[in-house]
C-alpha positions in Angstrom: -4.3 13.3 2.4 -7.9 12.7 1.1 -9.1 9.7 3.1 -8.4 8.7 6.6 -8.2 4.9 6.7 -5.2 2.6 7.4 -3.4 3.5 4.1 -3.6 7.1 5.1 -2.4 6.2 8.6 0.7 4.4 7.3 1.4 7.2 4.8 1.2 9.7 7.7 3.7 7.6 9.7 6.1 7.7 6.8 5.6 11.4 6.0 6.0 12.6 9.6 9.1 10.4 10.1 10.6 12.4 7.2 9.7 15.7 8.8 6.5 16.6 6.8 3.3 17.8 8.4 0.1 16.0 7.2 -3.5 17.2 7.0 -6.2 14.6 6.6 -9.6 15.2 5.2 -12.0 12.5 6.2 -15.6 12.5 7.4 -15.1 10.0 10.2 -14.5 11.3 13.8 -12.4 8.2 14.5 -10.3 8.3 11.4 -7.2 6.1 11.8 -5.1 8.6 9.9 -6.8 11.6 11.3 -6.0 10.7 14.9 -2.2 10.8 14.2 -2.1 13.7 11.6 -1.2 17.2 12.4 -4.6 18.3 11.2 -7.8 16.4 10.8 -10.5 18.1 8.8 -13.6 16.1 9.6 -15.8 16.9 6.6 -17.2 15.3 3.5 -14.9 15.1 0.5 -17.1 17.6 -1.4 -17.2 20.2 1.5 -16.1 23.4 -0.2 -14.9 25.1 3.0 -12.8 22.0 4.0 -11.3 21.8 0.5 -10.4 25.4 0.6 -8.6 25.0 3.9 -6.8 21.9 2.5 -5.5 23.9 -0.4 -4.4 26.8 1.9 -2.6 24.4 4.3 -1.0 22.0 1.8 1.8 22.1 -0.8 0.7 18.8 -2.4 -2.5 16.7 -2.1 -2.8 12.9 -2.5 -5.3 10.2 -1.7 -5.4 6.8 -0.1 -8.4 5.4 -2.0 -10.0 5.8 -5.4 -13.5 6.6 -4.5 -12.9 10.3 -3.8 -14.9 12.0 -6.5 -12.7 12.7 -9.5 -14.5 16.1 -9.9 -13.1 17.1 -6.4 -9.5 16.3 -7.6 -10.1 18.2 -10.8 -11.2 21.2 -8.7 -8.2 20.9 -6.4 -5.8 20.7 -9.4 -6.6 24.3 -10.2 -5.0 25.6 -7.0 -2.6 22.9 -5.8 -0.4 20.0 -7.0 -2.5 16.8 -6.9 -0.9 13.4 -7.2 -2.2 11.1 -8.7 -4.1 13.3 -11.1 -7.9 13.2 -11.4 -7.7 11.4 -14.8 -6.0 8.4 -13.3 -8.3 8.2 -10.4 -11.3 8.6 -12.6 -10.3 5.6 -14.7 -9.8 3.4 -11.7 -13.2 4.3 -10.3 -14.9 2.3 -13.1 -14.2 -1.4 -13.9 -15.4 -0.9 -17.5 -13.2 2.2 -18.0 -10.1 0.6 -16.6 -10.5 -2.6 -18.7 -11.0 -0.5 -21.9 -8.0 1.6 -20.9 -5.8 -1.5 -20.4 -7.0 -3.0 -23.7 -6.1 0.2 -25.5 -2.5 -0.3 -24.4 -2.5 -3.9 -25.6 -2.8 -5.4 -22.1 -5.0 -8.6 -22.2 -8.1 -8.8 -20.0 -10.5 -11.7 -19.4 -13.6 -11.7 -21.6 -16.2 -9.2 -20.3 -19.4 -7.4 -21.2 -20.8 -4.1 -19.7 -24.3 -4.5 -18.2 -26.9 -1.8 -18.0 -30.0 -3.9 -18.9 -31.4 -7.4 -19.0 -30.6 -7.5 -22.7 -27.0 -6.8 -21.9 -26.9 -9.8 -19.6 -28.5 -12.1 -22.2 -26.0 -10.9 -24.8 -23.1 -11.5 -22.5 -24.0 -15.1 -22.0 -24.4 -15.5 -25.8 -21.0 -14.0 -26.5 -18.9 -15.3 -23.5 -20.7 -18.4 -22.4 -21.7 -19.8 -19.0 -20.0 -19.3 -15.6 -19.5 -15.6 -15.3 -19.0 -13.2 -12.4 -21.2 -10.1 -12.1 -19.5 -7.1 -10.6 -20.7 -3.6 -9.9 -18.9 -1.1 -12.2 -18.1 1.2 -9.2 -17.5 1.1 -5.5 -16.7 -2.6 -5.4 -13.9 -3.8 -3.1 -12.9 -6.7 -0.9 -15.4 -9.0 -2.6 -18.4 -6.6 -2.2 -20.7 -6.1 -5.2 -19.6 -9.5 -6.8 -21.7 -12.5 -7.5 -20.8 -15.7 -9.5 -23.6 -16.6 -11.8 -24.1 -19.7 -14.0 -26.8 -18.5 -16.4 -28.7 -15.4 -17.6 -31.6 -16.0 -15.2 -29.3 -16.0 -12.1 -27.4 -13.0 -13.5 -30.6 -11.0 -14.0 -31.7 -11.7 -10.4 -28.3 -10.9 -9.0 -28.2 -7.6 -11.0 -31.6 -6.7 -9.5 -30.3 -7.6 -6.0 -27.4 -5.2 -6.6 -29.8 -2.4 -7.3 -29.8 -2.7 -11.1 -26.8 -0.4 -11.2 -24.2 -0.4 -14.0 -22.2 -3.7 -13.8 -19.8 -5.8 -15.7 -20.0 -9.6 -16.5 -16.6 -11.3 -16.6 -15.6 -14.8 -17.6 -14.5 -17.0 -14.7 -11.1 -18.3 -15.7 -9.4 -21.5 -14.7 -7.3 -19.7 -12.1 -3.8 -20.8 -11.2 -2.8 -17.8 -9.1 -3.2 -14.1 -8.6 -0.3 -11.6 -8.4 0.1 -7.9 -8.1 2.7 -5.3 -9.0 3.4 -2.2 -7.0 5.5 0.6 -8.5 6.3 4.2 -7.7 6.7 6.9 -10.4 7.9 10.4 -9.7 6.9 13.6 -11.4 10.1 13.4 -13.4 9.3 10.0 -14.7 11.6 8.0 -12.5 10.2 4.5 -11.8 10.9 2.0 -9.0 9.4 -1.5 -8.9 8.7 -3.5 -5.8 8.8 -7.3 -6.0 5.8 -9.1 -7.5 3.6 -10.4 -4.7 1.6 -13.7 -4.9 -1.8 -13.2 -3.4 -4.4 -15.5 -1.8 -8.0 -14.3 -1.2 -10.7 -15.6 1.1 -14.3 -14.6 0.5 -13.0 -11.9 -1.9 -10.7 -10.3 0.6 -6.9 -10.5 0.5 -5.7 -13.0 3.0 -2.0 -13.3 2.3 0.7 -11.7 0.0 3.9 -13.6 -0.4 7.2 -12.4 -1.8 8.9 -13.8 -3.7 6.0 -15.0 -5.8 6.1 -18.5 -7.2 6.0 -17.4 -10.9 8.7 -17.5 -13.5 10.8 -14.5 -14.4 9.0 -14.0 -17.8 5.7 -13.5 -15.9 7.3 -11.1 -13.5 8.7 -9.0 -16.3 5.5 -9.0 -18.2 3.5 -7.8 -15.2 6.0 -5.0 -14.6 5.9 -4.1 -18.3 2.1 -3.8 -18.3 2.2 -1.7 -15.1 4.9 0.6 -16.6 2.7 1.1 -19.8 -0.2 2.2 -17.6 1.9 4.6 -15.5 3.7 6.2 -18.4 0.5 6.6 -20.5 -1.2 8.4 -17.6 2.0 10.4 -16.8 1.4 9.0 -13.4 2.9 10.3 -10.2 2.7 8.4 -6.9 2.3 4.7 -6.1 0.3 2.5 -8.5 -0.8 -1.1 -8.0 -2.0 -3.5 -10.7 -3.5 -6.9 -10.1 -3.4 -9.8 -12.4 -4.9 -13.3 -12.9 -2.7 -16.2 -14.2 -4.6 -19.1 -15.7 -3.7 -22.8 -16.0 -2.0 -22.1 -19.3 0.2 -19.5 -17.6 -1.4 -16.6 -19.4 -1.5 -13.3 -17.6 -4.7 -11.1 -17.5 -5.1 -7.6 -16.2 -7.7 -7.6 -13.4 -7.7 -4.0 -12.0 -5.6 -1.1 -11.0 -5.4 1.0 -7.8 -4.0 4.6 -8.0 -2.6 4.4 -4.5 -0.7 2.3 -2.0 -2.1 -1.3 -1.8 -2.9 -4.0 0.7 -0.6 -6.4 -1.2 2.3 -3.9 -0.8 2.2 -3.8 3.0 5.0 -6.3 3.2 7.3 -3.5 2.0 7.2 -1.8 5.5 9.2 -4.7 7.0 10.9 -6.5 4.1 12.2 -3.6 1.9 14.7 -0.8 2.3 11.9 1.6 1.4 8.2 1.0 2.0 5.5 1.8 -0.5 4.3 4.6 1.8 7.7 6.3 1.9 7.9 5.9 -1.9 4.5 7.7 -2.1 5.9 10.6 0.0 9.0 10.7 -2.1 7.2 10.6 -5.4 4.7 13.4 -4.6 7.2 15.6 -2.8 9.6 15.7 -5.7 12.3 13.6 -4.1 14.3 10.8 -5.7 12.8 7.4 -5.1 14.2 5.1 -2.5 15.6 1.6 -3.0 12.7 -0.9 -3.4 15.0 -3.9 -2.9 13.5 -6.7 -0.8 16.0 -7.9 1.8 13.9 -10.8 3.3 11.4 -13.4 2.2 8.0 -12.4 3.6 4.4 -13.2 3.9 1.9 -10.6 4.9 -1.4 -11.7 6.5 -4.5 -9.5 6.9 -6.1 -9.4 10.3 -9.9 -9.0 9.9 -12.5 -8.2 12.5 -13.8 -11.8 12.4 -11.0 -12.7 14.9 -12.7 -10.6 17.6 -15.9 -12.7 17.5 -14.9 -14.7 20.5 -12.8 -12.1 22.3 -9.5 -10.3 21.9 -7.0 -12.2 19.6 -4.0 -13.8 21.2 -1.3 -11.2 20.4 1.3 -12.8 22.6 2.5 -15.3 20.0 2.8 -12.5 17.4 4.7 -10.2 19.7 7.0 -12.8 21.1 8.3 -14.1 17.8 11.3 -12.0 16.7 10.6 -12.8 13.0 7.0 -11.5 13.0 6.0 -7.8 12.8 2.5 -6.7 13.9 0.7 -3.6 12.6 -2.7 -2.6 14.1 -4.7 0.2 12.5 -6.3 1.8 15.5 -9.8 1.1 14.5 -12.2 1.2 17.4 -14.8 -1.3 16.3 -14.1 -4.8 15.0 -16.6 -6.1 12.4 -16.5 -9.3 10.2 -14.6 -8.5 7.0 -13.2 -5.3 8.3 -9.4 -4.9 8.0 -8.1 -4.3 11.6 -4.4 -4.8 10.9 -1.8 -7.1 9.4 1.4 -9.0 10.3 4.4 -10.0 8.4 6.5 -13.1 8.8 10.1 -12.6 7.8 12.8 -15.1 6.9 16.2 -15.1 5.1 15.9 -15.0 1.3 14.9 -18.3 -0.2 13.0 -19.6 2.8 9.2 -20.4 2.7 7.2 -18.0 4.9 3.6 -18.9 3.8 3.3 -22.1 6.0 4.7 -20.3 9.0 2.3 -17.3 8.4 -0.7 -19.6 8.2 0.3 -21.4 11.4 0.8 -18.0 13.2 -2.6 -16.8 12.1 -4.3 -19.9 13.5 -2.7 -19.1 16.9 -4.5 -15.7 17.0 -7.9 -17.3 17.7 -8.8 -16.9 21.4 -8.6 -20.1 23.4 -10.7 -20.6 26.6 -9.9 -23.0 29.4 
């Protein structure tokens, strides 16, 4: 496993439960995945000695995030099976590349314009109009590297503040909701789809994912169809997430893809017969895929480091409720905006879990006498 964060940790739990041994390559000495893996190679992702040992120890190599250099994956592919392949990861590392890729498959995106200069910014406002969002082309996640701008002057200053790196300007749409699709595809082309999740963000960071999503069946099918197009065109192997915007006209727009397990798929651990992490293990190890059927209504809630600002969160209410499942990631330091864990609120199919999840989240705040 390249990467040692919480996604790698949950993958390691799934893999070891199935009898596999896992090696994690991650530079952090306190890697959440590394501390439970059979082998933690504490090294940079481009460390030749560590990569050589990884190839020697492993039958297959995968990743938990898309910012591992694609060149590293290309190098590893010469000596070992690597899923997903370097090409898919390389596309997902660039907002511009992934939008052009989606459009090449006939998948609609919101209006956008690449930015490398002040002239590009001025041209974007001429072509698209006011009220745009400036995003860095690479290394943007959880709301980082994003600024809403109303005019070219604001955008130029924001671009400079971001270091004048390559960016993209996108049209801000009249948003109705956001959804995501998570699928698994094996090396033989077998595909399994998880339920579409409806997502709510706060300050650019995912707050809740609810299944079933409050969207019509046609929208669900279209989202899955777009995701399938992407996976098949890339000859993808592993778990793939695609995120979409839905505007007030009920039009669906591709936002971005993640060549890995995804935050909005965490609900699958508790509400599905097979989790997204087990599916990743199955896909890359040449096994048949498990059942992705959802057996419960569910809302997943992210737990961020903000909750530690006034002391330890009140875990008692979470642990005492038999319909709530808590997952903490073993991170030693809580910081605002840092994902420390999540919980899932479960209910029989057809029941509303979002209100209960929000109520449960409010109880986590420390209370002093």
